[in-house]
PDB file of N, CA, C and O in Angstrom:
ATOM      1  N   MET A   1      32.003 -73.678  70.397  1.00  0.00           N
ATOM      2  CA  MET A   1      33.265 -74.282  70.861  1.00  0.00           C
ATOM      3  C   MET A   1      33.590 -74.142  72.851  1.00  0.00           C
ATOM      4  O   MET A   1      33.510 -73.312  73.756  1.00  0.00           O
ATOM      5  N   ALA A   2      33.983 -75.610  72.614  1.00  0.00           N
ATOM      6  CA  ALA A   2      34.191 -75.399  74.413  1.00  0.00           C
ATOM      7  C   ALA A   2      35.619 -74.830  74.910  1.00  0.00           C
ATOM      8  O   ALA A   2      36.654 -75.463  75.119  1.00  0.00           O
ATOM      9  N   PRO A   3      35.471 -74.015  74.985  1.00  0.00           N
ATOM     10  CA  PRO A   3      37.101 -73.547  76.140  1.00  0.00           C
ATOM     11  C   PRO A   3      37.970 -74.704  76.484  1.00  0.00           C
ATOM     12  O   PRO A   3      37.645 -75.794  76.956  1.00  0.00           O
ATOM     13  N   PRO A   4      39.283 -74.190  76.112  1.00  0.00           N
ATOM     14  CA  PRO A   4      40.629 -75.120  76.474  1.00  0.00           C
ATOM     15  C   PRO A   4      40.103 -75.352  78.336  1.00  0.00           C
ATOM     16  O   PRO A   4      39.423 -74.725  79.149  1.00  0.00           O
ATOM     17  N   PRO A   5      40.825 -76.511  78.313  1.00  0.00           N
ATOM     18  CA  PRO A   5      40.693 -76.837  79.905  1.00  0.00           C
ATOM     19  C   PRO A   5      41.827 -76.146  80.317  1.00  0.00           C
ATOM     20  O   PRO A   5      42.767 -75.964  79.543  1.00  0.00           O
ATOM     21  N   PRO A   6      41.826 -75.575  81.947  1.00  0.00           N
ATOM     22  CA  PRO A   6      42.951 -75.190  81.872  1.00  0.00           C
ATOM     23  C   PRO A   6      43.995 -76.213  82.074  1.00  0.00           C
ATOM     24  O   PRO A   6      43.827 -77.431  82.019  1.00  0.00           O
ATOM     25  N   PRO A   7      45.321 -75.446  82.363  1.00  0.00           N
ATOM     26  CA  PRO A   7      46.503 -75.908  82.270  1.00  0.00           C
ATOM     27  C   PRO A   7      46.512 -76.807  83.433  1.00  0.00           C
ATOM     28  O   PRO A   7      45.943 -76.677  84.517  1.00  0.00           O
ATOM     29  N   LEU A   8      47.421 -77.931  82.905  1.00  0.00           N
ATOM     30  CA  LEU A   8      47.620 -78.726  84.777  1.00  0.00           C
ATOM     31  C   LEU A   8      48.709 -78.111  85.676  1.00  0.00           C
ATOM     32  O   LEU A   8      49.302 -77.179  85.132  1.00  0.00           O
ATOM     33  N   ALA A   9      49.018 -78.343  86.635  1.00  0.00           N
ATOM     34  CA  ALA A   9      49.702 -78.017  87.726  1.00  0.00           C
ATOM     35  C   ALA A   9      51.263 -78.645  87.099  1.00  0.00           C
ATOM     36  O   ALA A   9      51.211 -79.557  86.273  1.00  0.00           O
ATOM     37  N   ALA A  10      52.297 -78.228  87.439  1.00  0.00           N
ATOM     38  CA  ALA A  10      53.729 -79.179  87.424  1.00  0.00           C
ATOM     39  C   ALA A  10      53.400 -80.520  88.341  1.00  0.00           C
ATOM     40  O   ALA A  10      54.004 -81.593  88.334  1.00  0.00           O
ATOM     41  N   SER A  11      52.254 -80.123  89.131  1.00  0.00           N
ATOM     42  CA  SER A  11      53.012 -81.643  90.392  1.00  0.00           C
ATOM     43  C   SER A  11      51.622 -82.525  90.187  1.00  0.00           C
ATOM     44  O   SER A  11      51.242 -83.470  90.878  1.00  0.00           O
ATOM     45  N   THR A  12      50.951 -81.913  88.987  1.00  0.00           N
ATOM     46  CA  THR A  12      49.261 -82.909  88.906  1.00  0.00           C
ATOM     47  C   THR A  12      49.686 -84.157  88.415  1.00  0.00           C
ATOM     48  O   THR A  12      50.156 -84.205  87.278  1.00  0.00           O
ATOM     49  N   PRO A  13      49.545 -85.681  89.441  1.00  0.00           N
ATOM     50  CA  PRO A  13      50.037 -86.411  88.373  1.00  0.00           C
ATOM     51  C   PRO A  13      49.244 -87.050  87.202  1.00  0.00           C
ATOM     52  O   PRO A  13      48.045 -87.262  87.382  1.00  0.00           O
ATOM     53  N   LEU A  14      49.824 -87.378  86.002  1.00  0.00           N
ATOM     54  CA  LEU A  14      49.127 -87.881  85.040  1.00  0.00           C
ATOM     55  C   LEU A  14      49.394 -89.406  84.886  1.00  0.00           C
ATOM     56  O   LEU A  14      48.640 -89.970  84.093  1.00  0.00           O
ATOM     57  N   LEU A  15      50.261 -90.117  85.457  1.00  0.00           N
ATOM     58  CA  LEU A  15      50.285 -91.549  85.732  1.00  0.00           C
ATOM     59  C   LEU A  15      50.967 -91.971  86.628  1.00  0.00           C
ATOM     60  O   LEU A  15      51.899 -91.253  86.990  1.00  0.00           O
ATOM     61  N   HIS A  16      50.740 -93.361  87.350  1.00  0.00           N
ATOM     62  CA  HIS A  16      51.220 -93.296  88.665  1.00  0.00           C
ATOM     63  C   HIS A  16      51.320 -95.160  88.664  1.00  0.00           C
ATOM     64  O   HIS A  16      50.331 -95.711  88.182  1.00  0.00           O
ATOM     65  N   GLY A  17      51.854 -95.592  88.905  1.00  0.00           N
ATOM     66  CA  GLY A  17      52.618 -97.065  89.051  1.00  0.00           C
ATOM     67  C   GLY A  17      53.958 -97.902  89.843  1.00  0.00           C
ATOM     68  O   GLY A  17      55.026 -97.299  89.945  1.00  0.00           O
ATOM     69  N   GLU A  18      53.889 -98.608  90.114  1.00  0.00           N
ATOM     70  CA  GLU A  18      54.814 -98.958  91.017  1.00  0.00           C
ATOM     71  C   GLU A  18      55.444-100.412  89.983  1.00  0.00           C
ATOM     72  O   GLU A  18      54.692-101.263  89.506  1.00  0.00           O
ATOM     73  N   PHE A  19      56.723-100.401  89.844  1.00  0.00           N
ATOM     74  CA  PHE A  19      57.405-101.674  88.741  1.00  0.00           C
ATOM     75  C   PHE A  19      58.672-101.921  89.628  1.00  0.00           C
ATOM     76  O   PHE A  19      59.196-101.218  90.493  1.00  0.00           O
ATOM     77  N   GLY A  20      59.010-103.242  89.090  1.00  0.00           N
ATOM     78  CA  GLY A  20      60.224-103.938  89.865  1.00  0.00           C
ATOM     79  C   GLY A  20      60.240-104.894  88.598  1.00  0.00           C
ATOM     80  O   GLY A  20      59.537-104.981  87.591  1.00  0.00           O
ATOM     81  N   SER A  21      61.606-105.731  89.197  1.00  0.00           N
ATOM     82  CA  SER A  21      62.507-106.286  88.404  1.00  0.00           C
ATOM     83  C   SER A  21      61.877-107.787  88.749  1.00  0.00           C
ATOM     84  O   SER A  21      61.145-107.986  89.718  1.00  0.00           O
ATOM     85  N   TYR A  22      62.315-108.900  87.713  1.00  0.00           N
ATOM     86  CA  TYR A  22      61.910-110.325  88.173  1.00  0.00           C
ATOM     87  C   TYR A  22      63.132-110.482  88.625  1.00  0.00           C
ATOM     88  O   TYR A  22      64.066-109.754  88.290  1.00  0.00           O
ATOM     89  N   PRO A  23      63.228-111.513  89.477  1.00  0.00           N
ATOM     90  CA  PRO A  23      62.116-111.907  90.144  1.00  0.00           C
ATOM     91  C   PRO A  23      61.793-111.369  91.460  1.00  0.00           C
ATOM     92  O   PRO A  23      62.663-111.059  92.273  1.00  0.00           O
ATOM     93  N   ALA A  24      60.218-111.231  91.724  1.00  0.00           N
ATOM     94  CA  ALA A  24      59.495-110.446  92.141  1.00  0.00           C
ATOM     95  C   ALA A  24      60.255-109.998  93.631  1.00  0.00           C
ATOM     96  O   ALA A  24      59.747-109.199  94.418  1.00  0.00           O
ATOM     97  N   ARG A  25      61.578-110.685  93.844  1.00  0.00           N
ATOM     98  CA  ARG A  25      61.675-110.616  95.602  1.00  0.00           C
ATOM     99  C   ARG A  25      63.004-108.646  95.249  1.00  0.00           C
ATOM    100  O   ARG A  25      63.114-107.720  96.053  1.00  0.00           O
ATOM    101  N   GLY A  26      63.588-108.740  94.047  1.00  0.00           N
ATOM    102  CA  GLY A  26      64.227-107.615  93.406  1.00  0.00           C
ATOM    103  C   GLY A  26      63.792-106.533  93.958  1.00  0.00           C
ATOM    104  O   GLY A  26      62.763-106.685  94.616  1.00  0.00           O
ATOM    105  N   PRO A  27      64.306-105.298  93.906  1.00  0.00           N
ATOM    106  CA  PRO A  27      63.669-104.259  94.319  1.00  0.00           C
ATOM    107  C   PRO A  27      62.332-103.169  93.385  1.00  0.00           C
ATOM    108  O   PRO A  27      62.244-103.080  92.161  1.00  0.00           O
ATOM    109  N   ARG A  28      61.679-102.654  94.138  1.00  0.00           N
ATOM    110  CA  ARG A  28      60.130-102.226  93.902  1.00  0.00           C
ATOM    111  C   ARG A  28      60.636-100.482  93.825  1.00  0.00           C
ATOM    112  O   ARG A  28      61.650-100.161  94.444  1.00  0.00           O
ATOM    113  N   PHE A  29      60.085 -99.738  93.264  1.00  0.00           N
ATOM    114  CA  PHE A  29      59.854 -98.552  92.768  1.00  0.00           C
ATOM    115  C   PHE A  29      58.529 -98.008  92.579  1.00  0.00           C
ATOM    116  O   PHE A  29      57.627 -98.794  92.287  1.00  0.00           O
ATOM    117  N   ALA A  30      58.305 -96.896  92.690  1.00  0.00           N
ATOM    118  CA  ALA A  30      56.970 -96.367  92.514  1.00  0.00           C
ATOM    119  C   ALA A  30      57.305 -94.740  91.677  1.00  0.00           C
ATOM    120  O   ALA A  30      57.891 -93.845  92.286  1.00  0.00           O
ATOM    121  N   LEU A  31      56.794 -94.560  90.126  1.00  0.00           N
ATOM    122  CA  LEU A  31      57.275 -93.926  89.318  1.00  0.00           C
ATOM    123  C   LEU A  31      55.722 -92.783  89.177  1.00  0.00           C
ATOM    124  O   LEU A  31      54.670 -93.416  89.100  1.00  0.00           O
ATOM    125  N   THR A  32      55.634 -91.773  89.157  1.00  0.00           N
ATOM    126  CA  THR A  32      54.929 -90.892  88.763  1.00  0.00           C
ATOM    127  C   THR A  32      55.320 -90.077  87.617  1.00  0.00           C
ATOM    128  O   THR A  32      56.418 -89.557  87.417  1.00  0.00           O
ATOM    129  N   LEU A  33      54.391 -90.042  86.973  1.00  0.00           N
ATOM    130  CA  LEU A  33      54.313 -89.109  85.522  1.00  0.00           C
ATOM    131  C   LEU A  33      53.613 -87.656  85.955  1.00  0.00           C
ATOM    132  O   LEU A  33      52.528 -87.428  86.491  1.00  0.00           O
ATOM    133  N   THR A  34      54.509 -86.907  85.576  1.00  0.00           N
ATOM    134  CA  THR A  34      53.732 -85.099  85.696  1.00  0.00           C
ATOM    135  C   THR A  34      54.070 -84.432  84.417  1.00  0.00           C
ATOM    136  O   THR A  34      54.805 -84.884  83.539  1.00  0.00           O
ATOM    137  N   SER A  35      53.372 -83.174  84.420  1.00  0.00           N
ATOM    138  CA  SER A  35      53.876 -83.001  82.964  1.00  0.00           C
ATOM    139  C   SER A  35      55.011 -82.349  82.588  1.00  0.00           C
ATOM    140  O   SER A  35      55.181 -82.032  81.411  1.00  0.00           O
ATOM    141  N   GLN A  36      56.136 -82.009  83.787  1.00  0.00           N
ATOM    142  CA  GLN A  36      57.041 -81.901  83.938  1.00  0.00           C
ATOM    143  C   GLN A  36      57.981 -83.074  84.253  1.00  0.00           C
ATOM    144  O   GLN A  36      58.742 -83.395  83.340  1.00  0.00           O
ATOM    145  N   ALA A  37      58.023 -83.513  84.986  1.00  0.00           N
ATOM    146  CA  ALA A  37      58.985 -84.453  85.246  1.00  0.00           C
ATOM    147  C   ALA A  37      58.728 -86.379  85.625  1.00  0.00           C
ATOM    148  O   ALA A  37      57.569 -86.723  85.854  1.00  0.00           O
ATOM    149  N   LEU A  38      59.750 -87.379  85.655  1.00  0.00           N
ATOM    150  CA  LEU A  38      59.356 -88.392  86.180  1.00  0.00           C
ATOM    151  C   LEU A  38      60.067 -88.343  87.704  1.00  0.00           C
ATOM    152  O   LEU A  38      61.163 -87.844  87.960  1.00  0.00           O
ATOM    153  N   HIS A  39      59.060 -89.058  88.735  1.00  0.00           N
ATOM    154  CA  HIS A  39      59.081 -89.196  90.289  1.00  0.00           C
ATOM    155  C   HIS A  39      59.451 -90.643  90.030  1.00  0.00           C
ATOM    156  O   HIS A  39      58.955 -91.503  89.302  1.00  0.00           O
ATOM    157  N   ILE A  40      60.572 -90.633  90.930  1.00  0.00           N
ATOM    158  CA  ILE A  40      61.033 -91.753  91.041  1.00  0.00           C
ATOM    159  C   ILE A  40      61.614 -91.871  92.570  1.00  0.00           C
ATOM    160  O   ILE A  40      62.369 -91.134  93.203  1.00  0.00           O
ATOM    161  N   GLN A  41      60.806 -93.376  92.978  1.00  0.00           N
ATOM    162  CA  GLN A  41      61.013 -93.927  94.593  1.00  0.00           C
ATOM    163  C   GLN A  41      61.113 -95.053  94.760  1.00  0.00           C
ATOM    164  O   GLN A  41      60.261 -95.810  94.294  1.00  0.00           O
ATOM    165  N   ARG A  42      62.315 -95.580  95.562  1.00  0.00           N
ATOM    166  CA  ARG A  42      62.348 -96.966  96.054  1.00  0.00           C
ATOM    167  C   ARG A  42      61.217 -97.023  96.995  1.00  0.00           C
ATOM    168  O   ARG A  42      60.704 -96.193  97.746  1.00  0.00           O
ATOM    169  N   LEU A  43      60.891 -98.785  96.607  1.00  0.00           N
ATOM    170  CA  LEU A  43      59.744 -98.660  97.775  1.00  0.00           C
ATOM    171  C   LEU A  43      60.515 -99.931  98.483  1.00  0.00           C
ATOM    172  O   LEU A  43      60.421-100.088  99.700  1.00  0.00           O
ATOM    173  N   ARG A  44      61.117-100.636  97.839  1.00  0.00           N
ATOM    174  CA  ARG A  44      61.684-102.109  98.280  1.00  0.00           C
ATOM    175  C   ARG A  44      62.938-102.457  97.870  1.00  0.00           C
ATOM    176  O   ARG A  44      62.902-103.023  96.777  1.00  0.00           O
ATOM    177  N   PRO A  45      64.303-102.307  98.439  1.00  0.00           N
ATOM    178  CA  PRO A  45      64.452-103.020  99.612  1.00  0.00           C
ATOM    179  C   PRO A  45      63.622-102.407 101.198  1.00  0.00           C
ATOM    180  O   PRO A  45      63.016-102.978 102.106  1.00  0.00           O
ATOM    181  N   LYS A  46      63.856-101.498 101.015  1.00  0.00           N
ATOM    182  CA  LYS A  46      63.673-100.205 101.834  1.00  0.00           C
ATOM    183  C   LYS A  46      63.654 -98.669 101.229  1.00  0.00           C
ATOM    184  O   LYS A  46      64.505 -98.322 100.409  1.00  0.00           O
ATOM    185  N   PRO A  47      62.668 -97.815 101.672  1.00  0.00           N
ATOM    186  CA  PRO A  47      62.957 -96.777 100.885  1.00  0.00           C
ATOM    187  C   PRO A  47      63.776 -95.640 102.255  1.00  0.00           C
ATOM    188  O   PRO A  47      63.769 -95.595 103.485  1.00  0.00           O
ATOM    189  N   GLU A  48      64.716 -94.476 100.557  1.00  0.00           N
ATOM    190  CA  GLU A  48      65.751 -94.148 101.159  1.00  0.00           C
ATOM    191  C   GLU A  48      65.665 -93.265 101.940  1.00  0.00           C
ATOM    192  O   GLU A  48      64.771 -92.495 101.589  1.00  0.00           O
ATOM    193  N   ALA A  49      66.522 -92.728 103.561  1.00  0.00           N
ATOM    194  CA  ALA A  49      65.993 -91.994 104.439  1.00  0.00           C
ATOM    195  C   ALA A  49      66.012 -90.886 103.565  1.00  0.00           C
ATOM    196  O   ALA A  49      64.973 -90.261 103.352  1.00  0.00           O
ATOM    197  N   ARG A  50      67.187 -90.548 102.985  1.00  0.00           N
ATOM    198  CA  ARG A  50      67.420 -89.498 102.134  1.00  0.00           C
ATOM    199  C   ARG A  50      67.486 -89.837 100.369  1.00  0.00           C
ATOM    200  O   ARG A  50      68.449 -90.265  99.732  1.00  0.00           O
ATOM    201  N   PRO A  51      66.304 -89.529  99.942  1.00  0.00           N
ATOM    202  CA  PRO A  51      66.166 -89.802  98.153  1.00  0.00           C
ATOM    203  C   PRO A  51      67.428 -88.881  97.534  1.00  0.00           C
ATOM    204  O   PRO A  51      67.819 -87.755  97.839  1.00  0.00           O
ATOM    205  N   ARG A  52      67.918 -89.898  96.482  1.00  0.00           N
ATOM    206  CA  ARG A  52      69.027 -89.207  95.760  1.00  0.00           C
ATOM    207  C   ARG A  52      68.482 -89.593  94.497  1.00  0.00           C
ATOM    208  O   ARG A  52      68.133 -90.643  93.956  1.00  0.00           O
ATOM    209  N   GLY A  53      68.559 -87.764  94.074  1.00  0.00           N
ATOM    210  CA  GLY A  53      68.269 -87.523  92.912  1.00  0.00           C
ATOM    211  C   GLY A  53      66.864 -88.684  92.155  1.00  0.00           C
ATOM    212  O   GLY A  53      66.892 -89.459  91.199  1.00  0.00           O
ATOM    213  N   GLY A  54      66.230 -88.465  92.720  1.00  0.00           N
ATOM    214  CA  GLY A  54      64.586 -89.305  92.206  1.00  0.00           C
ATOM    215  C   GLY A  54      63.773 -88.598  91.041  1.00  0.00           C
ATOM    216  O   GLY A  54      62.662 -89.079  90.816  1.00  0.00           O
ATOM    217  N   LEU A  55      64.232 -87.387  90.177  1.00  0.00           N
ATOM    218  CA  LEU A  55      63.348 -86.493  89.579  1.00  0.00           C
ATOM    219  C   LEU A  55      64.154 -86.588  88.659  1.00  0.00           C
ATOM    220  O   LEU A  55      65.374 -86.538  88.820  1.00  0.00           O
ATOM    221  N   VAL A  56      63.373 -86.792  87.182  1.00  0.00           N
ATOM    222  CA  VAL A  56      64.040 -86.953  85.976  1.00  0.00           C
ATOM    223  C   VAL A  56      63.119 -85.879  85.116  1.00  0.00           C
ATOM    224  O   VAL A  56      61.962 -86.215  84.866  1.00  0.00           O
ATOM    225  N   PRO A  57      63.606 -84.586  84.655  1.00  0.00           N
ATOM    226  CA  PRO A  57      63.210 -83.597  84.095  1.00  0.00           C
ATOM    227  C   PRO A  57      62.320 -84.296  82.645  1.00  0.00           C
ATOM    228  O   PRO A  57      62.875 -85.217  82.045  1.00  0.00           O
ATOM    229  N   LEU A  58      61.665 -84.056  82.413  1.00  0.00           N
ATOM    230  CA  LEU A  58      61.005 -84.664  81.068  1.00  0.00           C
ATOM    231  C   LEU A  58      61.973 -84.158  79.450  1.00  0.00           C
ATOM    232  O   LEU A  58      62.129 -84.841  78.438  1.00  0.00           O
ATOM    233  N   ALA A  59      62.417 -82.913  79.705  1.00  0.00           N
ATOM    234  CA  ALA A  59      62.662 -82.315  78.639  1.00  0.00           C
ATOM    235  C   ALA A  59      64.449 -83.112  78.656  1.00  0.00           C
ATOM    236  O   ALA A  59      65.359 -82.699  77.938  1.00  0.00           O
ATOM    237  N   GLU A  60      64.574 -84.192  79.567  1.00  0.00           N
ATOM    238  CA  GLU A  60      65.845 -85.048  79.321  1.00  0.00           C
ATOM    239  C   GLU A  60      65.429 -86.377  78.404  1.00  0.00           C
ATOM    240  O   GLU A  60      66.130 -87.104  77.700  1.00  0.00           O
ATOM    241  N   VAL A  61      64.511 -86.390  78.595  1.00  0.00           N
ATOM    242  CA  VAL A  61      63.810 -87.669  78.415  1.00  0.00           C
ATOM    243  C   VAL A  61      63.433 -88.053  76.734  1.00  0.00           C
ATOM    244  O   VAL A  61      62.572 -87.428  76.116  1.00  0.00           O
ATOM    245  N   SER A  62      63.921 -88.742  76.366  1.00  0.00           N
ATOM    246  CA  SER A  62      63.501 -89.132  74.764  1.00  0.00           C
ATOM    247  C   SER A  62      62.388 -90.106  73.900  1.00  0.00           C
ATOM    248  O   SER A  62      61.782 -90.056  72.829  1.00  0.00           O
ATOM    249  N   GLY A  63      62.530 -91.110  75.181  1.00  0.00           N
ATOM    250  CA  GLY A  63      61.602 -92.183  74.824  1.00  0.00           C
ATOM    251  C   GLY A  63      61.588 -93.273  76.167  1.00  0.00           C
ATOM    252  O   GLY A  63      62.586 -93.324  76.885  1.00  0.00           O
ATOM    253  N   CYS A  64      60.545 -94.025  76.415  1.00  0.00           N
ATOM    254  CA  CYS A  64      60.296 -94.808  77.183  1.00  0.00           C
ATOM    255  C   CYS A  64      59.761 -96.423  76.666  1.00  0.00           C
ATOM    256  O   CYS A  64      59.343 -96.649  75.531  1.00  0.00           O
ATOM    257  N   CYS A  65      59.868 -97.357  77.655  1.00  0.00           N
ATOM    258  CA  CYS A  65      59.142 -98.740  76.841  1.00  0.00           C
ATOM    259  C   CYS A  65      59.066 -99.689  78.523  1.00  0.00           C
ATOM    260  O   CYS A  65      60.042 -99.611  79.269  1.00  0.00           O
ATOM    261  N   THR A  66      58.063-100.367  78.857  1.00  0.00           N
ATOM    262  CA  THR A  66      58.622-101.095  79.875  1.00  0.00           C
ATOM    263  C   THR A  66      57.222-102.435  79.158  1.00  0.00           C
ATOM    264  O   THR A  66      56.284-102.289  78.373  1.00  0.00           O
ATOM    265  N   LEU A  67      57.626-103.352  79.745  1.00  0.00           N
ATOM    266  CA  LEU A  67      57.009-104.507  79.869  1.00  0.00           C
ATOM    267  C   LEU A  67      56.262-104.940  80.663  1.00  0.00           C
ATOM    268  O   LEU A  67      56.755-105.029  81.787  1.00  0.00           O
ATOM    269  N   ARG A  68      54.485-105.504  80.494  1.00  0.00           N
ATOM    270  CA  ARG A  68      53.481-105.353  81.128  1.00  0.00           C
ATOM    271  C   ARG A  68      54.176-106.806  81.871  1.00  0.00           C
ATOM    272  O   ARG A  68      55.121-107.478  81.457  1.00  0.00           O
ATOM    273  N   SER A  69      53.443-106.976  82.949  1.00  0.00           N
ATOM    274  CA  SER A  69      53.571-108.161  84.005  1.00  0.00           C
ATOM    275  C   SER A  69      52.630-109.237  83.592  1.00  0.00           C
ATOM    276  O   SER A  69      51.562-108.656  83.396  1.00  0.00           O
ATOM    277  N   ARG A  70      52.437-110.819  83.301  1.00  0.00           N
ATOM    278  CA  ARG A  70      51.657-111.613  83.636  1.00  0.00           C
ATOM    279  C   ARG A  70      50.624-111.766  84.349  1.00  0.00           C
ATOM    280  O   ARG A  70      49.670-112.500  84.091  1.00  0.00           O
ATOM    281  N   SER A  71      50.776-111.027  85.351  1.00  0.00           N
ATOM    282  CA  SER A  71      50.164-111.223  87.023  1.00  0.00           C
ATOM    283  C   SER A  71      49.494-109.885  86.572  1.00  0.00           C
ATOM    284  O   SER A  71      49.968-108.962  85.909  1.00  0.00           O
ATOM    285  N   PRO A  72      48.067-110.073  87.206  1.00  0.00           N
ATOM    286  CA  PRO A  72      47.077-109.446  87.473  1.00  0.00           C
ATOM    287  C   PRO A  72      47.597-107.899  88.118  1.00  0.00           C
ATOM    288  O   PRO A  72      46.762-107.065  88.470  1.00  0.00           O
TER     289      PRO A  72
END
């Protein structure tokens, strides 16, 4: 039996993606999921000079859902 993999660091990204609203001219955000939190960064209209609370601890998340875009 193989030994278990080493634990991931709290800041190691598990998933990352860019998301936005429809129409495409609306705001866009970069979301990064780690084992501890969801990191949110606004990309457009322009990144904030001082990010405001773009960190959601996973202990506070009960579920999520997103729709897939029709574009590639």
